[in-house]
C-alpha positions as CSV (number, residue, x, y, z in Angstrom):
1,M,193.7,130.7,138.4
2,A,196.8,130.2,136.2
3,S,197.8,133.1,133.9
4,R,197.4,132.7,130.2
5,I,200.6,132.7,128.1
6,G,199.1,135.6,126.1
7,D,198.8,137.7,129.3
8,I,202.5,137.0,130.2
9,V,203.7,137.9,126.7
10,A,201.6,141.1,126.7
11,T,203.2,142.4,129.9
12,R,206.7,142.0,128.6
13,V,208.3,144.7,126.5
14,P,209.3,143.3,123.1
15,A,213.0,143.2,122.4
16,D,212.6,145.8,119.7
17,C,211.1,148.2,122.3
18,L,213.9,148.0,124.8
19,G,214.6,151.3,126.5
20,R,211.1,152.7,126.1
21,E,209.7,152.0,129.6
22,Y,209.5,155.7,130.4
23,E,207.5,156.3,127.1
24,L,205.2,153.4,127.8
25,K,204.5,154.6,131.3
26,L,203.7,158.1,129.9
27,L,201.3,156.5,127.4
28,E,199.7,154.4,130.2
29,R,198.4,157.7,131.6
30,L,195.8,157.6,128.9
31,L,194.2,154.6,130.7
32,V,193.4,156.5,133.9
33,D,190.3,158.7,134.3
34,D,192.2,162.0,135.1
35,G,194.9,161.5,132.5
36,P,195.4,163.1,129.2
37,V,192.9,162.6,126.4
38,I,195.3,162.9,123.4
39,A,199.0,161.8,123.1
40,G,201.2,162.9,120.2
41,V,204.1,160.6,119.5
42,Y,206.7,161.9,117.0
43,G,210.3,161.4,115.9
44,I,212.6,160.9,112.9
45,G,212.3,157.9,110.6
46,G,213.4,154.6,112.1
47,I,213.4,155.8,115.7
48,G,210.8,153.2,116.7
49,K,207.4,154.9,116.8
50,S,205.4,152.1,115.3
51,T,207.2,149.6,117.6
52,L,206.3,151.7,120.6
53,L,202.7,151.8,119.5
54,T,202.6,148.0,119.1
55,A,204.1,147.5,122.6
56,F,201.6,150.0,124.1
57,A,198.7,148.4,122.4
58,A,199.7,145.0,123.9
59,R,200.0,146.5,127.3
60,A,196.8,148.5,127.1
61,Q,194.8,145.4,126.0
62,Q,196.3,143.3,128.9
63,L,195.1,146.1,131.2
64,G,191.6,145.8,129.9
65,A,191.4,148.5,127.2
66,V,190.1,148.0,123.7
67,V,192.6,149.2,121.1
68,V,191.6,150.3,117.5
69,Q,194.6,150.9,115.2
70,L,194.4,152.7,111.9
71,D,197.3,153.0,109.5
72,C,197.2,156.4,107.8
73,R,199.1,155.1,104.8
74,V,195.9,153.5,103.6
75,L,193.5,156.2,104.8
76,E,191.9,158.6,102.3
77,P,192.3,162.0,103.8
78,T,188.6,162.9,103.8
79,E,185.8,162.5,106.3
80,R,184.3,159.6,104.2
81,G,187.7,157.9,104.0
82,F,188.3,158.1,107.8
83,L,184.8,156.9,108.6
84,S,185.0,154.0,106.1
85,E,188.3,152.8,107.6
86,L,187.2,153.2,111.2
87,G,183.9,151.4,110.4
88,A,185.8,148.5,108.9
89,A,188.0,148.4,112.1
90,V,185.0,148.3,114.5
91,G,182.7,146.2,112.3
92,T,179.9,148.6,111.5
93,D,178.8,151.2,108.9
94,L,179.6,154.7,110.1
95,R,177.9,157.5,108.2
96,N,178.9,160.6,110.3
97,P,181.1,161.5,113.3
98,D,178.3,161.0,115.8
99,N,177.8,157.4,114.5
100,A,181.5,156.9,114.9
101,A,181.6,158.4,118.4
102,H,178.8,156.2,119.6
103,A,180.3,153.0,118.1
104,L,183.7,153.7,119.9
105,E,181.9,154.5,123.2
106,L,180.2,151.1,123.2
107,L,183.5,149.1,122.6
108,G,184.6,149.1,126.2
109,R,185.2,151.0,129.4
110,R,188.4,152.4,128.0
111,V,189.0,152.7,124.2
112,I,192.3,153.7,122.6
113,L,192.2,154.9,119.0
114,M,195.6,155.0,117.4
115,L,196.5,156.7,114.1
116,D,200.0,155.6,112.9
117,T,202.0,157.4,110.2
118,Y,199.8,160.4,111.0
119,E,201.8,162.7,108.7
120,R,199.9,161.1,105.9
121,F,196.6,162.3,107.3
122,R,197.7,165.9,107.8
123,L,195.1,167.2,105.4
124,M,192.4,166.3,107.9
125,D,194.0,167.5,111.1
126,S,191.6,170.5,111.6
127,W,188.6,168.3,111.0
128,L,189.9,165.7,113.5
129,R,190.6,168.4,116.1
130,Q,187.5,170.5,115.6
131,V,184.8,168.0,114.6
132,F,185.7,164.4,115.3
133,V,187.6,164.4,118.6
134,P,185.2,166.8,120.4
135,S,182.3,164.4,119.6
136,L,183.9,161.5,121.3
137,S,182.8,160.0,124.7
138,D,185.1,160.6,127.6
139,N,186.0,156.9,127.7
140,V,187.9,157.3,124.4
141,R,191.6,158.3,124.1
142,I,193.6,159.2,121.0
143,V,197.2,158.5,120.0
144,L,198.6,160.4,117.0
145,C,201.9,159.0,115.8
146,G,204.0,160.4,113.0
147,R,207.2,162.1,112.1
148,D,206.1,165.7,112.9
149,P,204.9,167.2,116.1
150,M,201.2,167.8,116.5
151,V,200.1,171.1,115.0
152,A,199.8,174.1,117.3
153,G,196.1,174.0,117.7
154,W,196.1,170.8,119.8
155,S,197.9,172.6,122.6
156,T,197.1,176.3,122.1
157,A,193.3,176.2,121.5
158,P,191.3,177.1,124.6
159,G,190.7,174.0,126.8
160,W,193.1,171.6,124.9
161,H,196.4,172.2,126.7
162,D,195.8,170.1,129.8
163,L,194.3,167.3,127.8
164,T,197.3,166.8,125.5
165,V,200.7,165.2,126.0
166,M,203.5,165.4,123.5
167,L,206.1,162.6,123.4
168,E,209.2,163.0,121.2
169,L,211.1,159.7,120.7
170,D,214.9,160.0,121.1
171,T,217.7,157.5,120.5
172,L,218.3,154.7,123.0
173,N,220.8,155.1,125.8
174,D,224.1,153.1,125.7
175,G,222.9,150.3,128.0
176,D,219.7,149.6,126.1
177,A,221.4,149.8,122.7
178,L,224.1,147.3,123.8
179,D,221.3,145.0,125.2
180,L,219.6,145.1,121.8
181,L,222.8,144.3,120.0
182,E,223.6,141.4,122.4
183,R,220.2,139.9,121.6
184,S,221.1,140.1,117.9
185,Q,224.2,137.9,118.6
186,V,226.7,140.8,118.1
187,S,230.0,140.4,119.9
188,S,231.0,142.8,122.6
189,A,233.8,144.4,120.5
190,D,231.6,144.8,117.5
191,A,228.8,146.2,119.7
192,R,230.9,149.0,121.0
193,H,231.9,150.0,117.5
194,I,228.3,149.9,116.3
195,L,227.2,152.0,119.3
196,R,229.7,154.7,118.4
197,L,228.5,154.6,114.8
198,T,224.8,154.6,115.3
199,R,224.4,156.7,118.5
200,G,221.6,154.5,119.7
201,H,219.2,154.9,116.6
202,P,217.1,151.7,116.7
203,L,216.9,151.1,112.9
204,A,220.6,151.9,112.5
205,L,221.4,149.4,115.3
206,K,219.5,146.7,113.5
207,L,221.0,147.4,110.2
208,A,224.5,147.5,111.6
209,A,224.0,144.2,113.5
210,A,222.8,142.6,110.2
211,A,225.8,143.9,108.4
212,V,228.2,142.6,111.1
213,C,226.6,139.2,111.2
214,G,226.8,139.1,107.4
215,K,230.6,139.8,107.7
216,R,230.3,143.1,105.8
217,R,233.0,145.6,106.4
218,M,231.7,148.5,108.5
219,V,232.5,151.9,107.0
220,D,233.9,154.8,109.0
221,L,230.9,157.0,109.7
222,E,231.5,158.0,113.3
223,S,231.6,161.7,112.4
224,A,228.6,161.5,110.0
225,V,225.2,162.9,110.9
226,L,222.6,160.2,111.8
227,P,220.6,160.2,108.5
228,R,223.8,159.6,106.6
229,V,224.6,156.7,108.9
230,V,221.2,155.1,108.3
231,E,221.6,155.6,104.5
232,E,225.0,153.9,104.4
233,L,223.9,151.1,106.7
234,T,220.8,150.5,104.5
235,Q,223.0,150.2,101.4
236,L,225.2,147.7,103.3
237,Y,222.2,145.7,104.2
238,V,220.9,145.6,100.7
239,A,224.3,144.6,99.4
240,E,224.2,141.7,101.9
241,I,221.0,140.3,100.2
242,G,222.2,137.0,98.8
243,D,221.0,137.1,95.2
244,S,220.8,139.8,92.5
245,F,217.2,139.0,91.6
246,T,215.9,139.9,95.1
247,R,218.0,143.1,95.0
248,R,216.5,143.9,91.6
249,V,213.0,143.4,93.0
250,L,213.7,145.6,96.0
251,N,215.0,148.4,93.7
252,A,211.8,148.3,91.6
253,A,209.6,148.2,94.7
254,S,211.4,151.2,96.2
255,V,210.0,153.6,93.6
256,V,206.3,153.0,94.3
257,R,204.2,153.7,97.4
258,R,203.0,150.1,97.7
259,T,204.0,146.9,95.8
260,T,201.5,144.6,94.2
261,L,201.8,141.6,91.9
262,S,200.5,143.7,89.0
263,L,203.0,146.5,89.6
264,L,205.9,144.1,89.8
265,S,204.8,142.5,86.6
266,A,204.7,145.9,84.9
267,M,208.1,147.1,86.2
268,L,209.8,143.7,85.8
269,P,208.1,142.2,82.7
270,D,210.7,139.4,82.3
271,A,210.4,138.2,86.0
272,P,207.9,135.8,87.5
273,P,205.7,138.2,89.5
274,Q,204.7,135.7,92.2
275,D,208.3,134.7,92.9
276,A,209.3,138.4,93.0
277,Y,206.5,139.2,95.4
278,E,207.3,136.4,97.8
279,R,211.0,137.3,97.9
280,L,210.1,140.9,98.7
281,R,207.6,139.8,101.4
282,A,210.2,137.7,103.1
283,L,212.5,140.7,103.8
284,P,212.4,141.7,107.5
285,F,211.7,145.4,106.8
286,V,208.7,144.8,104.5
287,A,205.2,144.7,106.0
288,M,202.1,143.3,104.3
289,T,198.9,145.3,104.4
290,R,195.6,144.8,102.7
291,E,196.6,147.0,99.8
292,G,200.0,145.4,99.2
293,L,203.6,145.4,100.5
294,H,205.1,148.4,102.2
295,I,208.9,148.8,102.6
296,H,210.0,150.7,105.8
297,D,209.8,154.3,104.6
298,T,213.3,155.3,105.7
299,M,214.9,152.4,103.9
300,Q,212.7,152.8,100.9
301,Q,213.7,156.4,100.4
302,T,217.4,155.4,100.7
303,I,217.1,152.5,98.2
304,A,215.2,154.6,95.7
305,A,217.8,157.5,96.0
306,A,220.6,155.1,95.5
307,L,219.0,153.6,92.4
308,K,218.3,157.0,90.9
309,A,221.9,158.0,91.4
310,A,223.5,154.8,90.1
311,D,221.0,153.9,87.3
312,P,218.7,156.9,86.5
313,T,217.4,155.1,83.3
314,T,216.1,152.1,85.2
315,Y,214.7,154.3,87.9
316,R,212.8,156.3,85.3
317,E,211.6,153.3,83.4
318,H,210.3,151.7,86.6
319,R,208.3,154.9,87.4
320,R,207.0,155.0,83.8
321,A,205.9,151.4,83.9
322,A,204.2,151.9,87.3
323,W,202.3,154.9,86.0
324,R,201.0,153.0,83.0
325,R,199.8,150.1,85.2
326,L,198.2,152.4,87.8
327,R,196.5,154.4,85.2
328,A,195.0,151.3,83.6
329,E,193.9,149.9,87.0
330,F,192.4,153.2,88.0
331,R,189.9,153.2,85.2
332,N,188.3,150.0,86.6
333,A,188.7,150.9,90.3
334,G,185.6,150.9,92.6
335,A,184.7,153.9,94.6
336,S,186.4,152.5,97.7
337,E,189.7,151.9,95.9
338,V,190.1,155.3,94.1
339,W,192.1,156.8,96.9
340,R,194.8,154.1,96.7
341,Y,195.5,155.2,93.1
342,T,195.4,158.9,94.0
343,A,198.0,158.2,96.7
344,D,200.1,156.1,94.3
345,M,200.2,158.9,91.8
346,L,201.2,161.5,94.4
347,Y,204.0,159.2,95.5
348,I,205.5,159.1,92.0
349,I,205.6,162.9,91.7
350,E,209.0,164.5,92.1
351,N,208.5,167.9,90.5
352,P,209.2,170.4,93.3
353,V,206.4,172.7,92.2
354,T,203.9,169.9,92.4
355,R,205.2,168.3,95.5
356,D,205.3,171.6,97.4
357,A,201.6,172.2,96.5
358,F,200.7,168.9,98.2
359,F,203.5,168.6,100.8
360,P,204.7,172.2,101.6
361,P,207.6,172.4,104.1
362,N,207.2,173.5,107.7
363,T,203.4,173.7,107.6
364,H,203.2,171.3,110.6
365,L,203.9,174.4,112.7
366,L,200.7,176.0,111.6
367,A,197.0,175.1,112.0
368,V,194.2,176.0,109.6
369,E,190.6,176.1,110.7
370,T,187.3,177.8,110.1
371,A,187.2,181.4,111.1
372,S,185.2,182.5,114.1
373,P,183.6,186.0,114.7
374,A,186.5,186.8,117.1
375,D,188.9,186.6,114.2
376,G,187.4,189.7,112.6
377,P,189.8,192.3,113.9
378,A,192.9,190.2,113.0
379,I,191.5,189.6,109.4
380,E,190.8,193.4,109.1
381,T,194.4,194.2,110.2
382,I,195.9,191.8,107.6
383,V,193.7,193.2,104.9
384,A,194.5,196.8,105.8
385,R,198.2,196.0,105.7
386,H,198.3,194.5,102.3
387,E,195.3,195.7,100.2
388,G,194.3,199.1,98.9
389,D,191.0,200.8,99.8
390,E,189.0,199.2,97.0
391,A,190.4,195.7,97.5
392,A,189.9,196.0,101.3
393,A,186.3,197.0,100.9
394,W,185.8,194.1,98.5
395,L,187.3,191.5,100.9
396,L,185.8,192.8,104.1
397,G,182.4,192.9,102.3
398,W,182.8,189.2,101.8
399,W,183.7,188.8,105.5
400,R,180.5,190.4,106.5
401,R,178.3,188.5,104.0
402,A,180.0,185.1,104.0
403,P,182.2,184.6,107.1
404,R,181.8,180.8,106.9
405,A,183.8,180.9,103.6
406,F,186.9,182.2,105.6
407,R,189.5,179.8,107.0
408,V,192.4,181.2,109.2
409,V,196.0,180.1,109.8
410,R,197.3,180.1,113.3
411,D,200.9,179.7,114.6
412,Q,202.1,177.7,117.6
413,Q,201.0,180.4,120.0
414,G,197.5,180.5,118.5
415,T,198.1,183.9,116.8
416,L,196.2,184.4,113.5
417,T,198.9,184.7,110.9
418,G,196.9,184.4,107.6
419,F,193.6,183.5,106.0
420,Y,192.0,182.5,102.8
421,V,188.5,182.5,101.3
422,L,187.1,179.4,99.6
423,F,183.6,178.5,98.6
424,E,181.5,176.7,96.1
425,P,179.4,179.1,94.1
426,S,176.4,176.8,94.1
427,S,176.4,176.4,97.9
428,G,174.4,179.5,98.6
429,V,177.2,181.1,100.6
430,C,176.0,184.5,99.4
431,D,173.0,185.9,97.5
432,V,173.1,185.8,93.7
433,A,172.8,189.6,93.2
434,S,175.9,190.2,95.4
435,A,177.9,187.6,93.5
436,E,176.9,188.9,90.1
437,A,177.8,192.5,91.1
438,D,181.2,191.5,92.6
439,P,184.1,192.6,90.4
440,V,186.0,189.3,90.6
441,V,183.2,186.7,91.2
442,G,181.0,188.3,88.6
443,S,183.6,187.7,85.9
444,W,184.1,184.1,87.0
445,L,180.3,183.5,86.8
446,A,180.3,185.0,83.4
447,H,183.1,182.7,82.3
448,L,181.1,179.7,83.6
449,R,178.1,180.8,81.6
450,R,180.3,181.1,78.4
451,I,182.0,177.7,79.0
452,P,179.8,175.8,81.4
453,V,180.7,172.6,83.3
454,A,178.7,169.5,82.8
455,P,175.7,168.6,85.1
456,G,177.0,167.2,88.4
457,E,180.4,168.7,88.1
458,R,181.4,171.2,90.8
459,V,183.5,174.4,90.9
460,L,185.4,176.2,93.7
461,F,186.1,179.9,94.0
462,C,189.2,180.9,96.0
463,L,188.8,184.7,96.5
464,R,192.1,185.5,98.1
465,W,194.8,184.3,100.5
466,L,196.9,186.7,102.6
467,G,199.6,186.1,105.2
468,A,200.1,188.6,108.0
469,A,203.8,189.3,107.1
470,N,204.0,188.6,103.4
471,G,200.5,189.1,102.0
472,E,200.1,187.1,98.8
473,A,203.8,186.3,98.5
474,P,205.2,182.8,99.1
475,S,205.4,182.0,102.8
476,S,204.6,179.2,105.3
477,E,201.1,180.6,105.6
478,Q,200.6,180.3,101.9
479,G,201.9,176.7,102.0
480,A,199.5,175.9,104.8
481,V,196.6,177.4,102.8
482,W,197.5,175.5,99.6
483,L,197.7,172.3,101.7
484,D,194.3,172.9,103.2
485,M,192.8,173.6,99.8
486,K,193.9,170.1,98.8
487,R,191.6,168.8,101.5
488,S,188.7,170.3,99.6
489,Y,190.0,168.8,96.4
490,M,190.0,165.3,98.0
491,E,186.5,165.7,99.5
492,M,184.9,166.9,96.2
493,R,186.5,164.4,93.9
494,P,185.4,162.8,91.5
495,H,183.0,165.7,90.9
496,L,185.4,168.7,91.2
497,R,186.0,170.2,87.8
498,R,187.4,173.7,88.2
499,I,188.9,176.1,90.7
500,Y,189.3,179.9,90.1
501,I,191.8,182.0,92.0
502,P,192.9,185.7,91.7
503,V,196.6,186.5,91.5
504,V,198.2,189.9,91.6
505,D,201.9,188.9,91.4
506,I,201.6,187.0,88.1
507,V,205.4,187.1,87.6
508,T,206.0,185.0,90.7
509,Y,202.9,182.8,90.5
510,G,202.5,182.4,86.8
511,P,205.2,179.7,86.3
512,I,204.1,177.9,89.5
513,A,200.4,177.9,88.4
514,A,201.3,176.8,84.9
515,G,203.3,173.9,86.3
516,L,200.1,172.8,88.1
517,G,197.9,173.1,85.0
518,F,196.4,176.6,85.7
519,R,196.0,179.0,82.9
520,V,195.4,182.8,83.1
521,L,192.0,183.9,81.7
522,E,192.3,187.0,79.7
523,D,188.5,187.6,79.8
524,A,188.1,187.3,83.6
525,G,189.5,189.3,86.4
526,A,189.3,192.9,87.8
527,T,191.3,196.0,88.5
528,L,191.2,197.3,92.1
529,D,193.3,200.2,93.4
530,G,195.1,200.3,90.1
531,K,196.3,196.7,90.4
532,V,195.2,193.9,88.1
533,Y,193.7,190.9,89.9
534,H,194.4,188.2,87.2
535,T,192.3,185.1,87.2
536,A,194.0,181.7,87.1
537,M,191.7,178.8,86.4
538,L,192.5,175.1,86.8
539,D,190.3,172.7,84.8
540,F,190.8,169.3,86.3
541,G,189.3,167.5,83.3
542,Q,186.7,164.8,83.0
543,Q,188.4,162.6,85.5
544,S,188.6,165.3,88.1
545,V,191.4,165.4,90.6
546,D,192.7,161.9,89.8
547,G,192.9,162.5,86.1
548,W,194.7,165.8,86.8
549,L,197.3,164.1,89.0
550,A,197.8,161.4,86.5
551,G,198.5,164.1,83.9
552,L,201.0,165.9,86.1
553,V,202.9,162.6,86.6
554,A,202.7,161.8,82.9
555,T,204.2,165.2,82.0
556,E,207.0,164.8,84.5
557,L,207.9,161.3,83.1
558,G,207.6,162.4,79.5
559,I,204.6,160.0,78.9
560,E,201.7,160.9,76.6
561,D,198.6,160.8,78.8
562,D,195.7,158.8,77.3
563,Q,193.3,161.8,77.5
564,L,194.0,163.9,74.5
565,L,190.6,165.4,74.0
566,D,188.4,166.9,76.8
567,A,184.9,166.6,75.5
568,D,183.3,168.8,78.1
569,A,185.7,171.7,77.8
570,R,186.1,171.2,74.0
571,E,189.9,171.3,74.4
572,L,193.0,169.4,73.4
573,V,194.9,168.3,76.5
574,F,198.6,167.4,76.4
575,G,201.9,168.3,78.1
576,G,200.1,170.0,81.0
577,E,198.5,172.4,78.5
578,R,195.0,173.0,77.2
579,V,194.2,174.2,73.7
580,P,190.7,175.4,72.9
581,L,189.0,174.1,69.7
582,T,186.3,175.5,67.5
583,R,183.1,173.6,67.2
584,R,184.1,171.9,63.9
585,E,187.7,171.3,65.0
586,F,186.4,169.5,68.0
587,A,183.9,167.5,66.0
588,V,186.6,166.3,63.5
589,M,189.0,165.4,66.2
590,Q,186.4,163.5,68.2
591,L,185.3,161.5,65.2
592,L,188.9,160.6,64.4
593,I,189.8,159.6,68.0
594,E,186.7,157.5,68.3
595,R,187.9,155.3,65.5
596,P,191.7,155.0,66.0
597,G,193.6,153.4,63.1
598,T,190.5,153.6,60.8
599,A,190.6,155.7,57.7
600,I,187.7,158.1,57.6
601,T,186.7,159.5,54.2
602,R,186.3,163.2,53.5
603,D,182.7,162.5,52.5
604,T,182.0,160.9,55.9
605,L,183.5,163.9,57.7
606,L,181.4,166.3,55.5
607,D,178.2,164.3,56.1
608,K,178.5,163.9,59.8
609,I,180.0,167.3,60.7
610,W,178.9,169.8,58.1
611,G,175.7,168.1,57.0
612,A,173.3,170.6,55.5
613,D,175.7,173.5,56.2
614,Y,178.2,172.2,53.6
615,D,178.5,174.9,50.9
616,G,180.3,172.9,48.3
617,S,183.8,174.0,49.1
618,S,186.0,171.0,48.5
619,N,188.8,171.8,50.9
620,V,186.9,172.7,54.1
621,V,187.9,169.3,55.7
622,D,191.5,169.8,54.7
623,A,191.5,173.3,56.1
624,V,190.2,172.1,59.5
625,V,192.8,169.3,59.6
626,R,195.6,171.8,58.9
627,L,194.4,173.9,61.9
628,L,194.2,170.8,64.1
629,R,197.7,169.7,63.2
630,K,199.0,173.2,64.0
631,K,197.3,173.1,67.4
632,L,198.6,169.6,68.1
633,G,202.2,170.9,67.5
634,A,204.7,168.1,68.0
635,R,201.8,165.6,68.0
636,S,200.6,166.7,64.5
637,S,201.6,163.3,63.1
638,Y,198.8,161.7,65.1
639,I,196.5,162.7,62.2
640,E,197.7,160.8,59.2
641,S,196.7,161.5,55.6
642,V,195.3,158.5,53.6
643,S,196.0,159.2,50.0
644,G,192.9,159.7,47.9
645,L,190.6,159.0,50.8
646,G,190.7,161.1,53.9
647,Y,192.4,160.9,57.3
648,R,193.2,158.4,60.1
649,F,194.1,159.0,63.8
650,R,197.0,156.9,65.1
651,R,198.8,157.8,68.4
652,R,202.5,157.5,68.5
653,Q,203.7,155.0,71.1
654,D,206.1,156.1,73.8
């Protein structure tokens, strides 16, 4: 029987995947019964990771395997997000990991599940390793592909080492690089020059070939480090784009995570959005996904950095316009779309305090997982090293009563190097009497009684984090802990309202916490061993994590967020700060905000707010308004006086 053309094509290595036969053969070991179960493919941007996955997928399918590919750029980093995306890929509704495992098992004799751009899914690495992958049938294999190596737990945890293979992609050798350039119609002389310049980096080779074919002068970068080479070649490629309008569109698109018609319309209001979108889509390094257009991340970062350096005003205005559009769309987003807007907001953030809270450096070297009984001695050692007798008794009492609230940090050798304690007070993790008697938790519960959250809103208590070497101080362990906490943020949104944490070193952490929206509570906390355990509390607001993130971006960009009044907390919210209001201050402010631009008489305010409590004092309304203006500070002009009548609320436009 004659072969099909598709079979012939699938057995050939694509031109873009030249020089990767060794890597493909290594991945093919996933197809045999006694081969590895998990492969981790990693390498720097532009090295050809996604191209290799595409080539392997084609080869695996030709050899009879079923391949399921997930792009982590569009995956919400929660269990529900993963199961939803996987369910869409396999064509069935998946409600839990066991459902997913069964669905994958039935797909074929050998099933390959690929997760590309895996660095975007790092929040869920422990869940994937400890919950999802162990539940899979032995006919399923996993490929994790990203910029960073797999965290240590995949190779150091008992039983995993022999099931895992790590594959770091390197640059192409000279022969394969020259072959790739020849296929791009580059002359032999130019090819030799390009090879010296790019050192076999696949993306750099393609960019250099495009520059040469476009008759652009090649700059002297032979002594430059490889990332600089890619940056310069990217700028050469962009300069070669034939018309200024397309370059303008590309510049705008570089500042957002994904590009849509609505975002282009917001950032380039004088340009026809459909034309701009089609021009962007036609570029060879732009991919279309179901959530919009994505520029190759290495090139995107270079283009955005160049725009920021050359035209910081335009760069900032594009980000401001994108924020406004995303904020407006988020309000009407369905439950399945919310993560897109969360990811979009995270992408816009540049403030190092905020970025390090979500993307701390070097945490890929550490694994965070639920503590086991065997971790007790290591936890006790860390506590004894950094805490006094009272604090040690307090923390270890929690270890005895609520061990499932503890999560531990492990290094590449599997050694426990830190831990933290996190739980939801309503989860029943400990008995009520113990919680009320606790010197720290008791004060938090008292604060919640004084200023309760609304029904359905949830709260987290983070009792402590400690690293083996540095205790509470900033460290890689602390970064890994904060990153892992963001997983809980994502899982509990849109219902998470507050988180409480204790901080001893308020001098170090105070500015960091304030930058993230935390505030120190003067009426909550405890003193142990002569040290004050201050309480820092973050109230996410009525829109939970997503509204908090939008507010952080708005503050960074100098934009006034739409939410000025938090009705549940009875607070003003602006500039990353929260200002408490009295009952009548809140009522006046709420009434004015509910009728923007409308003059409200003093009599109306007296009738609706004071009612029968009005004692005849003529200036009580004016007195409350004066206090409100003082609390509004630079925004005091929002409350306008209407001569002889009353007051009007009008927000100043940015």
